N, CA and C of each residue as an Amber inpcrd file, in Angstrom:
protein
   303
-121.8010000  35.3660000  56.7710000-122.9890000  35.8640000  57.4420000
-123.6330000  36.9120000  56.5420000-124.9190000  36.8210000  56.3800000
-125.6590000  37.7480000  55.5340000-126.6500000  38.5370000  56.3960000
-126.5190000  39.8640000  56.3990000-127.4270000  40.7190000  57.1800000
-128.7390000  40.8660000  56.4200000-129.8310000  40.5640000  57.1000000
-131.1540000  40.6420000  56.4900000-131.8450000  41.9680000  56.8010000
-131.4810000  42.6050000  57.9140000-132.0910000  43.8730000  58.2890000
-132.2830000  43.9570000  59.7910000-133.1480000  44.8710000  60.2100000
-133.4390000  45.0860000  61.6270000-134.9290000  44.9370000  61.8640000
-135.2630000  44.5730000  63.1060000-136.6610000  44.5550000  63.5290000
-136.6980000  44.9510000  65.0030000-137.6500000  45.7780000  65.3740000
-137.8280000  46.1670000  66.7720000-139.0220000  45.4130000  67.3230000
-138.7890000  44.6900000  68.4070000-139.8360000  43.8740000  69.0180000
-139.9280000  44.1430000  70.5110000-141.1410000  44.1320000  71.0200000
-141.3360000  44.1790000  72.4630000-140.9240000  42.8090000  72.9890000
-139.9570000  42.7880000  73.9000000-139.4070000  41.5400000  74.4180000
-139.7180000  41.4490000  75.9050000-140.2600000  40.3220000  76.3070000
-140.6460000  40.1290000  77.7000000-139.6390000  39.2060000  78.3730000
-139.0860000  39.6740000  79.4680000-138.1990000  38.8710000  80.3120000
-139.0490000  38.4440000  81.4930000-139.1570000  37.1460000  81.7230000
-140.0610000  36.6900000  82.7710000-139.6350000  35.3610000  83.3730000
-139.9200000  35.2240000  84.6400000-139.8160000  33.9720000  85.3740000
-141.0020000  33.9840000  86.3230000-141.9690000  33.1310000  86.0610000
-143.2270000  33.0960000  86.8110000-143.9340000  34.4510000  86.6780000
-144.1920000  35.1430000  87.7850000-144.9130000  36.4190000  87.7290000
-143.9730000  37.6210000  87.7160000-142.6800000  37.3710000  87.6320000
-141.6830000  38.4400000  87.6390000-141.3580000  38.8010000  86.1980000
-142.1050000  39.7460000  85.6350000-141.8580000  40.0650000  84.2280000
-141.6010000  41.5440000  84.0240000-140.8580000  41.8060000  82.9650000
-140.5850000  43.1750000  82.5460000-140.4510000  43.1530000  81.0320000
-141.0290000  44.1340000  80.3720000-140.9920000  44.2050000  78.9100000
-140.2630000  45.4680000  78.4710000-139.4100000  45.3100000  77.4560000
-138.7250000  46.4490000  76.8490000-138.7020000  46.2250000  75.3400000
-138.5320000  47.3140000  74.6040000-138.3860000  47.2040000  73.1490000
-136.9080000  47.0230000  72.8290000-136.6260000  46.0340000  71.9840000
-135.2550000  45.7440000  71.5820000-135.1810000  45.7630000  70.0580000
-134.1500000  46.4180000  69.5490000-133.9050000  46.4290000  68.1030000
-132.9480000  45.2770000  67.7880000-133.4510000  44.2870000  67.0510000
-132.6730000  43.1020000  66.7110000-132.0840000  43.2280000  65.3130000
-130.8680000  42.7720000  65.1620000-130.2260000  42.6440000  63.8660000
-130.5190000  41.2250000  63.3840000-131.1360000  41.1070000  62.2170000
-131.5080000  39.8050000  61.6730000-130.4310000  39.3780000  60.6810000
-129.8310000  38.2060000  60.9460000-128.7700000  37.6930000  60.0810000
-129.0750000  36.2540000  59.6770000-128.4970000  35.8640000  58.5740000
-128.5660000  34.4860000  58.1180000-127.1670000  33.9220000  58.3210000
-126.9650000  33.2090000  59.4390000-125.6400000  32.7210000  59.7730000
-125.7270000  31.3460000  60.4240000-124.8250000  30.4590000  60.0690000
-124.8050000  29.1390000  60.6920000-124.0650000  29.2000000  62.0280000
-124.8100000  29.1760000  63.1330000-124.1770000  29.1630000  64.4450000
-125.0970000  28.4830000  65.4420000-124.6440000  28.3810000  66.6670000
-125.3950000  27.6570000  67.6910000-126.3540000  28.5530000  68.4740000
-126.4800000  29.8230000  68.0970000-127.3330000  30.7420000  68.8390000
-128.6690000  30.9440000  68.1500000-129.7370000  30.9970000  68.9510000
-131.0430000  31.3750000  68.4270000-131.1490000  32.8850000  68.3600000
-130.5800000  33.5390000  69.3730000-130.6490000  34.9870000  69.4570000
-129.5080000  35.4800000  70.3490000-129.0150000  36.6400000  70.0550000
-127.9880000  37.2510000  70.8880000-128.5150000  38.6050000  71.3290000
-128.5960000  38.7970000  72.6240000-129.0420000  40.0810000  73.1740000
-127.8060000  40.7660000  73.7200000-127.5460000  41.9670000  73.2520000
-126.3170000  42.6650000  73.6040000-126.4070000  43.5200000  74.8500000
-125.2670000  44.0940000  75.1840000-125.1700000  44.9320000  76.3830000
-126.1360000  46.1030000  76.3940000-126.3690000  46.7900000  75.2640000
-127.3160000  47.9070000  75.3330000-128.7040000  47.4760000  75.8300000
-129.1540000  46.3130000  75.4000000-130.4710000  45.8220000  75.8390000
-130.4440000  45.4560000  77.3160000-129.3750000  44.7970000  77.7590000
-129.2730000  44.4520000  79.1750000-129.1520000  45.7030000  80.0310000
-128.4560000  46.7210000  79.5310000-128.3700000  47.9870000  80.2640000
-129.7360000  48.6530000  80.3600000-130.4910000  48.6240000  79.2680000
-131.8420000  49.2050000  79.2650000-132.7400000  48.4700000  80.2610000
-132.5890000  47.1610000  80.3480000-133.3810000  46.3540000  81.2780000
-132.9000000  46.5430000  82.7140000-131.6340000  46.9200000  82.8950000
-131.0680000  47.1100000  84.2360000-130.6280000  45.8040000  84.8650000
-130.1200000  44.8890000  84.0570000-129.7980000  43.5530000  84.5440000
-128.4570000  43.4570000  85.2530000-128.3860000  42.4470000  86.0900000
-127.1490000  41.9830000  86.6930000-127.0050000  40.5470000  86.2210000
-125.9200000  40.2370000  85.5130000-125.7400000  38.9200000  84.9110000
-124.6010000  38.1530000  85.5640000-124.8010000  36.8490000  85.7190000
-123.7240000  35.9550000  86.1160000-123.7070000  34.8110000  85.1170000
-122.7340000  34.8370000  84.2080000-122.6360000  33.7580000  83.2260000
-122.1590000  32.4690000  83.8920000-121.3650000  32.5750000  84.9330000
-120.8810000  31.3870000  85.6340000-122.0310000  30.6090000  86.2590000
-122.9900000  31.3130000  86.8480000-124.1040000  30.6570000  87.5250000
-125.3920000  30.6450000  86.6960000-125.3300000  31.1690000  85.4740000
-126.4980000  31.2430000  84.5880000-127.7000000  31.8780000  85.2960000
-127.4670000  33.0670000  85.8650000-128.5220000  33.8010000  86.5590000
-128.5580000  35.2310000  86.0410000-129.7750000  35.7400000  85.8680000
-129.9720000  37.1250000  85.4700000-130.9830000  37.7350000  86.4330000
-130.6340000  38.8810000  86.9980000-131.5500000  39.6110000  87.8870000
-131.8240000  40.9630000  87.2600000-133.0550000  41.4510000  87.4330000
-133.4600000  42.7220000  86.8400000-134.5230000  43.3680000  87.7200000
-134.5220000  44.7090000  87.7830000-135.5090000  45.4020000  88.6200000
-136.9000000  45.3460000  87.9840000-137.8950000  45.1470000  88.8250000
-139.2850000  45.1420000  88.3720000-139.9090000  46.5120000  88.5760000
-140.9780000  46.7810000  87.8630000-141.6440000  48.0840000  87.9600000
-142.2150000  48.3400000  89.3510000-142.5230000  47.2640000  90.1040000
-143.1030000  47.4350000  91.4460000-142.0420000  47.5700000  92.5350000
-140.7590000  47.6430000  92.1410000-139.6740000  47.7930000  93.1100000
-139.0210000  46.4720000  93.4980000-139.5920000  45.3590000  93.0900000
-139.0120000  44.0490000  93.3800000-137.8780000  43.7150000  92.4200000
-137.3940000  42.4950000  92.5560000-136.3110000  42.0120000  91.7040000
-136.7410000  40.7150000  91.0330000-136.6540000  40.6930000  89.7040000
-136.9420000  39.4790000  88.9460000-135.6810000  38.6600000  88.7870000
-135.8200000  37.3430000  88.7830000-134.6780000  36.4490000  88.6390000
-134.9970000  35.3760000  87.6140000-134.0980000  35.2090000  86.6560000
-134.2080000  34.1260000  85.6850000-132.9760000  33.2620000  85.8390000
-133.2080000  31.9570000  86.0530000-132.1070000  31.0180000  86.2510000
-132.0350000  30.0490000  85.0900000-130.8160000  29.7900000  84.6510000
-130.5910000  28.7860000  83.6180000-130.2510000  27.4520000  84.2570000
-130.0840000  26.4530000  83.4260000-129.7420000  25.1180000  83.8910000
-128.4150000  24.7260000  83.2460000-127.3580000  24.5450000  84.0600000
-126.0260000  24.2440000  83.5440000-126.0290000  22.9810000  82.6800000
-126.7150000  21.9420000  83.1280000-126.7230000  20.6780000  82.3920000
-127.3970000  20.8410000  81.0340000-128.5550000  21.4820000  81.0090000
-129.2730000  21.6930000  79.7480000-128.4640000  22.5950000  78.8210000
-127.8560000  23.6520000  79.3560000-127.0410000  24.5560000  78.5370000
-125.8840000  23.8000000  77.9000000-125.2300000  22.9440000  78.6610000
-124.1060000  22.1600000  78.1430000-124.5800000  21.1970000  77.0540000
-125.7190000  20.5430000  77.2800000-126.2600000  19.6030000  76.2950000
-126.6290000  20.3240000  74.9920000-127.2340000  21.4850000  75.1030000
-127.5970000  22.2610000  73.9100000-126.3560000  22.6860000  73.1420000
-125.3470000  23.1320000  73.8720000-124.1140000  23.5650000  73.2200000
-123.4560000  22.3910000  72.4870000-123.3570000  21.2460000  73.1450000
-122.7390000  20.0790000  72.5110000-123.5460000  19.6060000  71.3110000
-124.8700000  19.6480000  71.4110000-125.7170000  19.2540000  70.2830000
-125.5210000  20.2050000  69.1080000-125.3460000  21.4870000  69.3830000
-125.1480000  22.4560000  68.2970000-123.8210000  22.2280000  67.5870000
-122.8200000  21.7550000  68.3160000-121.5260000  21.4780000  67.6970000
-121.6050000  20.2860000  66.7490000-122.4960000  19.3560000  67.0240000
-122.6510000  18.1720000  66.1840000-123.3430000  18.4870000  64.8640000
-124.0350000  19.6230000  64.7870000-124.7250000  19.9960000  63.5550000
-123.7370000  20.2200000  62.4180000-122.6050000  20.8060000  62.7190000
-121.5580000  21.0890000  61.7250000-120.2270000  20.6870000  62.3210000
-119.8790000  19.4050000  62.2540000-118.6450000  18.9530000  62.9030000
-117.3970000  19.7120000  62.4580000-117.3250000  20.1120000  61.2040000
-116.1150000  20.7860000  60.7220000-116.0990000  22.2650000  61.0780000
-117.2740000  22.8180000  61.4150000-117.3640000  24.2360000  61.7010000
-117.2990000  25.0920000  60.4590000-117.3030000  24.4550000  59.2810000
-117.2180000  25.1820000  58.0210000-118.5960000  25.4040000  57.4430000
-118.7470000  26.4700000  56.7010000-120.0000000  26.7950000  56.0330000
-120.0280000  26.0830000  54.6870000-121.0680000  25.2770000  54.4220000
-121.1430000  24.6300000  53.1070000-121.1670000  25.6670000  51.9950000
-120.5800000  25.3290000  50.8530000-120.4540000  26.2530000  49.7250000
-121.8050000  26.7750000  49.2760000-122.8570000  25.9730000  49.3640000
-124.1660000  26.4140000  48.9020000-124.7300000  27.5660000  49.7330000
-124.1980000  27.7890000  50.9580000-124.6910000  28.8820000  51.8020000
-123.8920000  30.1570000  51.6430000-122.7580000  30.0830000  51.0050000
-121.9250000  31.2730000  50.8410000-122.5000000  32.1410000  49.7170000
-122.7830000  33.3810000  50.0330000-123.2600000  34.3280000  49.0350000
-124.7080000  34.1830000  48.6440000-125.4840000  33.3510000  49.3850000
-126.9020000  33.2240000  49.0650000-127.7020000  34.2280000  49.8560000
-128.8900000  34.5840000  49.3580000-129.7390000  35.5410000  50.0770000
-130.7580000  34.8230000  50.8990000
């Protein structure tokens, strides 16, 4: 894994009209994995989220006092995960990617 640096971006969490925006400092890496982005506990704490990984649901307080809810889809999540595993069946990093910038 090669660290490229950091970037701070305004990130919007939304489902329909239930949105909340916070600034998140992202670590940018060049790594072969199945994730597009990983948001850590500090960001979820800043957002005030309640997470259920089992049910793929995230709830967060809205500025108007309401509660925003984002729901995932178990079937789609499973399909994406399985498809990502097929990209690199051995799970090994090709030699051409080791030590490159």
